[in-house]
VEXDREN-2710 file (C-alpha; in Angstrom, 1 decimal):
% VEXDREN-2710
k/r/px/py/pz
1/MET/53.4/5.0/13.0
2/GLN/51.7/1.8/13.6
3/GLN/53.4/0.7/16.9
4/HIS/52.2/4.0/18.7
5/ILE/48.3/3.7/17.7
6/ALA/47.4/0.9/20.2
7/PRO/48.9/2.5/23.3
8/ALA/47.6/6.0/22.2
9/LEU/44.0/4.6/22.0
10/ILE/44.2/2.6/25.2
11/ALA/45.5/5.6/27.1
12/TRP/42.7/7.9/25.6
13/TYR/40.1/4.9/26.6
14/ALA/41.3/4.8/30.2
15/ALA/40.6/8.6/30.4
16/GLU/37.6/9.2/28.1
17/GLY/36.1/5.8/27.5
18/ARG/32.4/5.2/28.5
19/ARG/31.5/2.9/31.5
20/LEU/28.9/0.5/30.3
21/PRO/27.2/-2.5/32.2
22/TRP/28.5/-5.0/29.2
23/ARG/32.0/-3.7/29.7
24/GLU/32.0/-4.9/33.5
25/THR/31.5/-8.4/32.7
26/ARG/33.0/-11.3/30.9
27/ASP/29.7/-13.2/30.5
28/PRO/29.6/-13.9/26.9
29/TYR/25.9/-13.9/26.7
30/ARG/25.6/-10.3/28.0
31/ILE/28.3/-9.1/25.6
32/TRP/26.6/-11.0/22.9
33/LEU/23.2/-9.3/23.7
34/SER/24.7/-5.6/24.0
35/GLU/26.4/-6.3/20.5
36/VAL/23.2/-7.5/18.8
37/ILE/21.1/-4.3/20.5
38/LEU/23.6/-1.9/19.6
39/GLN/23.6/-2.8/15.8
40/GLN/21.7/0.0/14.1
41/THR/21.1/1.6/17.5
42/ARG/22.4/4.4/19.7
43/VAL/24.0/3.4/23.1
44/GLN/21.8/5.6/25.3
45/GLN/18.8/4.0/23.4
46/GLY/20.1/0.6/23.7
47/LEU/21.0/0.6/27.2
48/ALA/17.4/0.7/28.5
49/TYR/16.7/-2.4/26.3
50/TYR/19.7/-4.2/27.5
51/GLU/18.6/-3.8/30.9
52/ARG/15.1/-4.8/30.2
53/PHE/16.2/-8.1/28.3
54/ILE/18.7/-8.9/31.0
55/ALA/15.7/-8.5/33.9
56/GLN/13.4/-10.7/31.8
57/PHE/15.9/-13.1/30.4
58/PRO/19.0/-13.2/32.5
59/THR/20.3/-16.4/30.9
60/ILE/20.5/-18.0/27.7
61/ASP/18.3/-20.7/28.7
62/ARG/15.6/-18.1/29.7
63/LEU/15.7/-16.5/26.3
64/ALA/15.7/-19.8/24.7
65/ALA/12.5/-20.9/26.4
66/ALA/10.7/-17.7/25.6
67/SER/8.1/-17.4/22.7
68/GLU/8.8/-15.0/19.7
69/ASP/6.1/-13.1/20.7
70/GLU/7.7/-12.4/24.1
71/VAL/11.1/-11.4/22.5
72/LEU/9.4/-9.1/19.8
73/LYS/7.4/-7.4/22.3
74/LEU/10.4/-6.6/24.3
75/TRP/12.3/-5.6/21.2
76/GLN/9.5/-3.3/20.2
77/GLY/10.7/0.2/19.1
78/LEU/14.3/-0.9/18.2
79/GLY/13.6/-1.7/14.5
80/TYR/15.4/-4.1/12.3
81/TYR/13.3/-6.9/13.9
82/SER/15.5/-9.7/12.1
83/ARG/18.1/-9.0/15.0
84/ALA/15.5/-10.2/17.6
85/ARG/14.6/-13.2/15.6
86/ASN/18.1/-14.0/15.0
87/LEU/19.0/-13.7/18.8
88/HIS/16.2/-16.0/19.7
89/ALA/17.0/-18.5/17.2
90/ALA/20.6/-18.4/18.3
91/ALA/19.8/-18.9/22.0
92/ARG/17.9/-22.1/21.1
93/GLN/20.9/-22.9/18.9
94/ILE/23.2/-22.7/21.9
95/MET/20.7/-24.9/24.0
96/ALA/20.7/-27.6/21.3
97/GLN/24.3/-27.7/19.9
98/PHE/26.5/-26.4/22.6
99/GLY/24.5/-28.0/25.8
100/GLY/23.3/-24.4/26.9
101/GLN/27.1/-23.2/27.0
102/PHE/28.0/-20.1/25.1
103/PRO/30.8/-21.4/22.5
104/THR/34.3/-20.4/23.3
105/THR/36.0/-20.0/20.0
106/TYR/35.7/-17.6/17.1
107/ALA/35.0/-20.3/14.6
108/GLU/32.1/-21.7/16.9
109/ILE/30.8/-18.3/17.7
110/ARG/30.5/-17.5/14.1
111/THR/28.3/-20.4/13.5
112/LEU/25.6/-18.8/15.6
113/ARG/22.5/-17.4/13.9
114/GLY/22.8/-13.9/12.8
115/VAL/26.4/-13.5/14.0
116/GLY/28.9/-12.1/11.6
117/ASP/32.6/-11.3/11.5
118/TYR/32.2/-8.3/13.7
119/THR/30.0/-9.7/16.4
120/ALA/32.3/-12.8/16.6
121/ALA/35.3/-11.0/17.0
122/ALA/33.6/-8.7/19.6
123/ILE/32.6/-11.5/21.7
124/ALA/35.7/-13.7/21.3
125/SER/38.0/-10.7/22.4
126/MET/35.8/-9.4/25.1
127/ALA/34.7/-12.4/26.7
128/PHE/37.5/-14.6/26.1
129/ASP/40.5/-12.4/25.3
130/LEU/41.1/-13.9/21.9
131/PRO/43.1/-12.0/19.4
132/HIS/40.6/-10.9/16.8
133/ALA/40.2/-7.3/15.7
134/VAL/36.8/-5.7/15.6
135/VAL/35.6/-3.8/12.4
136/ASP/32.5/-1.7/12.7
137/GLY/31.5/1.8/11.4
138/ASN/33.7/3.5/14.1
139/VAL/36.6/1.5/13.2
140/TYR/36.3/2.0/9.3
141/ARG/36.3/5.8/10.1
142/VAL/39.3/5.9/12.4
143/LEU/41.4/3.6/10.0
144/ALA/40.4/5.5/7.0
145/ARG/41.4/8.8/8.3
146/LEU/44.6/7.5/10.1
147/PHE/45.8/6.1/6.9
148/ASP/43.8/8.4/4.4
149/LEU/42.5/5.7/2.8
150/ALA/40.1/6.1/-0.4
151/THR/39.3/2.4/-0.7
152/PRO/35.4/2.2/-0.5
153/ILE/34.5/0.5/2.5
154/ASP/31.5/-1.2/1.2
155/SER/33.6/-3.0/-1.4
156/THR/34.8/-6.4/-1.3
157/GLU/38.5/-5.1/-1.6
158/GLY/37.8/-2.4/0.8
159/LYS/36.4/-5.0/3.6
160/LYS/39.4/-7.3/3.1
161/SER/42.1/-4.5/3.3
162/PHE/40.3/-2.8/6.3
163/SER/40.1/-6.2/8.2
164/THR/43.9/-6.9/7.6
165/LEU/44.6/-3.6/8.7
166/ALA/42.8/-3.6/11.9
167/GLN/44.1/-7.1/12.7
168/SER/47.6/-5.9/12.2
169/LEU/47.0/-2.8/14.8
170/LEU/45.6/-5.0/17.5
171/ASP/47.1/-5.2/20.8
172/LEU/47.5/-8.9/21.2
173/ARG/48.1/-8.8/25.1
174/HIS/45.1/-6.6/25.6
175/PRO/42.7/-7.3/22.5
176/ALA/39.5/-6.6/24.7
177/THR/40.5/-3.2/26.0
178/TYR/42.1/-2.2/22.6
179/ASN/39.0/-3.1/20.6
180/GLN/36.6/-1.2/23.0
181/ALA/38.8/1.7/22.9
182/ILE/39.1/2.0/19.1
183/MET/35.4/1.8/18.9
184/ASP/34.8/4.5/21.6
185/PHE/37.3/6.6/20.0
186/GLY/35.3/6.5/16.7
187/ALA/32.1/7.1/18.7
188/LEU/33.3/10.0/20.8
189/CYS/36.4/11.7/19.2
190/CYS/36.7/10.7/15.7
191/THR/33.0/11.4/14.7
192/PRO/31.5/11.5/11.4
193/GLN/30.8/15.1/11.0
194/ARG/32.7/17.2/13.6
195/PRO/35.6/15.1/14.7
196/SER/37.5/16.6/17.9
197/CYS/40.7/16.8/16.0
198/ASP/42.0/19.4/18.2
199/ARG/41.7/17.0/21.3
200/CYS/42.8/13.9/19.3
201/PRO/45.8/12.1/20.6
202/LEU/46.5/10.8/16.9
203/ALA/46.1/14.1/15.4
204/ASP/49.9/14.5/14.6
205/ARG/49.9/11.0/12.9
206/CYS/46.5/11.3/10.9
207/LEU/47.4/11.3/7.1
208/ALA/43.8/12.6/6.3
209/TYR/44.2/15.3/8.9
210/ALA/47.5/16.3/7.4
211/ALA/45.9/16.2/3.8
212/ASN/42.5/17.9/4.9
213/THR/40.8/14.9/3.6
214/HIS/39.4/13.8/6.9
215/LEU/35.9/14.9/6.4
216/GLU/36.2/12.8/3.0
217/ARG/36.8/9.5/4.8
218/PRO/35.7/6.8/4.9
219/VAL/34.7/6.5/1.1
220/LYS/31.5/4.5/0.1
221/GLN/30.6/3.1/-3.4
222/GLY/27.0/4.5/-3.5
223/ARG/24.0/5.1/-1.6
224/THR/21.3/2.8/-0.9
225/THR/18.3/2.9/-3.0
226/GLN/15.0/3.5/-1.4
227/ARG/11.6/2.7/-2.7
228/ASP/8.3/4.4/-1.8
229/ARG/5.4/2.2/-0.5
230/TYR/1.9/3.4/0.6
231/PHE/-0.1/1.7/3.4
232/HIS/-3.5/2.0/4.2
233/TYR/-4.5/0.5/7.9
234/LEU/-7.9/-0.2/8.8
235/HIS/-8.4/0.3/12.6
236/LEU/-11.8/-1.3/12.7
237/SER/-13.6/-1.2/16.0
238/ASP/-17.1/-2.5/17.3
239/GLY/-16.9/-0.4/20.4
240/ARG/-14.8/-3.0/22.4
241/HIS/-12.8/-5.2/20.0
242/THR/-10.5/-4.6/17.0
243/LEU/-8.6/-6.9/14.7
244/LEU/-4.8/-7.5/14.1
245/VAL/-2.9/-9.5/11.6
246/ARG/0.5/-10.9/12.0
247/ARG/2.9/-10.0/9.1
248/GLY/4.3/-13.0/7.4
249/ALA/8.0/-13.6/6.1
250/ASN/9.9/-11.9/3.6
251/ASP/8.8/-8.5/4.2
252/ILE/9.6/-5.6/6.7
253/TRP/8.4/-6.2/10.1
254/GLN/8.1/-10.1/10.0
255/GLY/6.2/-11.4/12.7
256/LEU/4.6/-8.3/14.0
257/TYR/1.1/-7.3/14.5
258/GLU/-0.6/-4.8/12.6
259/PHE/-4.2/-3.5/11.6
260/PRO/-5.6/-5.1/8.3
261/LEU/-3.6/-3.7/5.7
262/ILE/-4.3/-2.5/2.1
263/GLU/-1.1/-1.5/0.1
264/GLN/-1.6/0.6/-3.0
265/GLU/0.5/2.4/-5.5
266/HIS/-0.4/5.8/-4.2
267/LEU/-2.1/7.2/-0.9
268/CYS/-5.9/7.1/-1.2
269/GLU/-8.7/8.9/0.5
270/ALA/-11.3/7.0/2.7
271/THR/-13.9/7.2/0.1
272/GLU/-11.7/5.9/-2.7
273/LEU/-10.5/3.0/-0.3
274/LEU/-13.7/1.9/1.5
275/HIS/-16.0/1.8/-1.4
276/ASN/-13.9/-0.3/-3.8
277/GLN/-15.3/-3.9/-3.0
278/SER/-12.1/-5.4/-4.8
279/ARG/-10.2/-4.0/-2.2
280/THR/-12.2/-4.4/1.0
281/PRO/-14.5/-7.3/0.1
282/TRP/-14.9/-8.3/3.6
283/LEU/-16.7/-4.9/4.3
284/LYS/-19.5/-5.5/2.1
285/GLY/-22.9/-5.4/3.9
286/LEU/-21.4/-3.7/7.0
287/SER/-22.4/-0.7/8.4
288/VAL/-19.4/1.3/8.4
289/ARG/-18.6/4.9/9.9
290/LEU/-15.2/6.8/9.5
291/ILE/-14.4/8.2/12.9
292/GLU/-11.0/9.8/11.6
293/GLN/-8.4/9.6/9.1
294/VAL/-5.0/9.9/10.2
295/SER/-2.0/10.6/7.8
296/MET/1.4/9.8/9.6
297/PRO/4.8/11.4/8.7
298/CYS/6.9/9.5/6.1
299/HIS/8.4/6.6/8.0
300/ILE/12.1/6.0/6.9
301/LEU/13.5/2.5/6.6
302/SER/17.0/1.5/5.4
303/HIS/15.6/0.8/1.9
304/GLN/12.1/2.0/1.9
305/ARG/9.9/4.9/2.7
306/ILE/6.5/4.2/4.0
307/HIS/3.7/6.7/3.4
308/ALA/0.9/5.4/5.6
309/ARG/-2.6/6.4/6.6
310/PHE/-4.8/4.8/9.5
311/PHE/-8.5/5.0/9.0
312/ARG/-10.3/4.3/12.3
313/LEU/-13.7/2.9/11.5
314/GLN/-16.6/2.0/13.6
315/VAL/-18.5/-1.0/12.7
316/ASP/-21.7/-2.9/13.7
317/HIS/-19.6/-6.1/13.8
318/LEU/-15.9/-7.0/13.0
319/PRO/-15.9/-8.8/9.6
320/GLN/-14.1/-12.2/9.0
321/ILE/-10.7/-11.5/7.7
322/GLU/-8.2/-14.5/6.8
323/GLY/-5.4/-14.6/9.4
324/ALA/-6.8/-11.7/11.6
325/VAL/-7.4/-12.2/15.4
326/CYS/-10.1/-10.4/17.5
327/ILE/-8.7/-8.8/20.4
328/ASP/-10.0/-6.4/23.0
329/GLU/-8.8/-3.0/22.4
330/GLU/-7.6/-2.6/25.8
331/ALA/-5.0/-5.5/25.0
332/LEU/-3.4/-3.9/22.1
333/GLY/-0.4/-3.0/24.3
334/ASP/0.1/-6.7/24.8
335/TYR/1.2/-7.2/21.1
336/ALA/4.5/-6.5/19.4
337/ILE/3.9/-4.0/16.6
338/SER/5.9/-1.9/14.4
339/ARG/7.0/1.6/15.6
340/LEU/4.9/3.3/12.9
341/THR/1.8/1.6/14.4
342/GLU/3.0/2.6/17.9
343/ARG/3.3/6.0/16.8
344/TYR/-0.2/6.0/15.6
345/LEU/-1.5/4.6/18.9
346/GLU/0.5/6.9/20.8
347/ARG/-1.9/9.8/19.3
END
C-alpha cells in the first residue's frame, strides 16, 4: 500500500490543493514566517497577518531591526505571543550567526529560536527540496487513519513511530510537493470530525475506514488540564489620560500592555475590590468614581480560563503605580495588548 500513497496524494493536491502565497516562493524567510503564523492559527486568519508582516518586514534584516513592541503590535490578535518573540529573536540570530543569510541545512535551521522538528522540516523541504517529512496535526491524523494506529500521538513512542512512518512515505524526488499535499489533504479532506471519505482517493486503502475506527483516530493520552484565573482590570482615567502596565516574563501575554491588574481567587464586585486598601493602596486619598463595570465572557487559553472584569474609573488625577506608563487615551491603539483587552476596548 505504501508505494501508492505519495502518487495519490500528489495527484489529489494538483486538483484540490490551496493556492497560497507562501507556496509560490522558495524564499525560506517567507516560508518560515508562514509556518510560524499558521501554528495554532487557521489559514484564512493567518493569511491577513502574513501579508501585513511581509508588507512591514519584507526581509529578515528589517524584522531583526524592529523593536519587540513593533512585532507584538503587528501580531496582536493571533495569540500564543511566544511565537512572535521567538520569530523576532531568530531573525536577530540569523543576522548575528549566519550573516543575514537564512541557513540552508535542516540541522542549522533547527538551531533557530522557536524552530522545532516540524518547522525545520517544512522549511528545509519547501525552500531547499531537502528530504525531510513534516509531521503536524494533519499528518498525524492522516497516518493514524490510513494505518489504523492506536498509539497515542502525544506519547514518546507515538511521536517517534509516526515520524519514522512519515519519513518512509516521503516522495524523495518531490519532498516539497508531497509535504504540502499531505498537510492540505488532512486540512481539507481527512478532517477531524467530518472526513470526506466518499471523495477520498485513499478510501479503499484506509485501514481505519475499513474497520470503522476512523473517527477514533488519532488517539491522544489525555486532555490538558485547565485552571481558572480571576482578573480585575482598572481602567483609570483623568479625562484625557490612562495608565498601562507591561506584563513581565513567565506568564501569559508576556511583553503585552494592559490596565493595572488585580488577580484574586474569585470575581469581585467594585465595592469589594476598590475599598480594600491592601489590594489598591495607590487609590488611597483619590476621588474615585465608578463609571462602569464590565464582565467579559470567559477567555479560553490552552491551559487557562480567564474570568475578567474591567472597572472604568474616573479619578481626579492618576496615581503612581510601579511600572505603569501614563498615556493619552487616544493612543491606546498604538500599544500591543491581549485579545481580551482588545475585546473590552472594541465595545
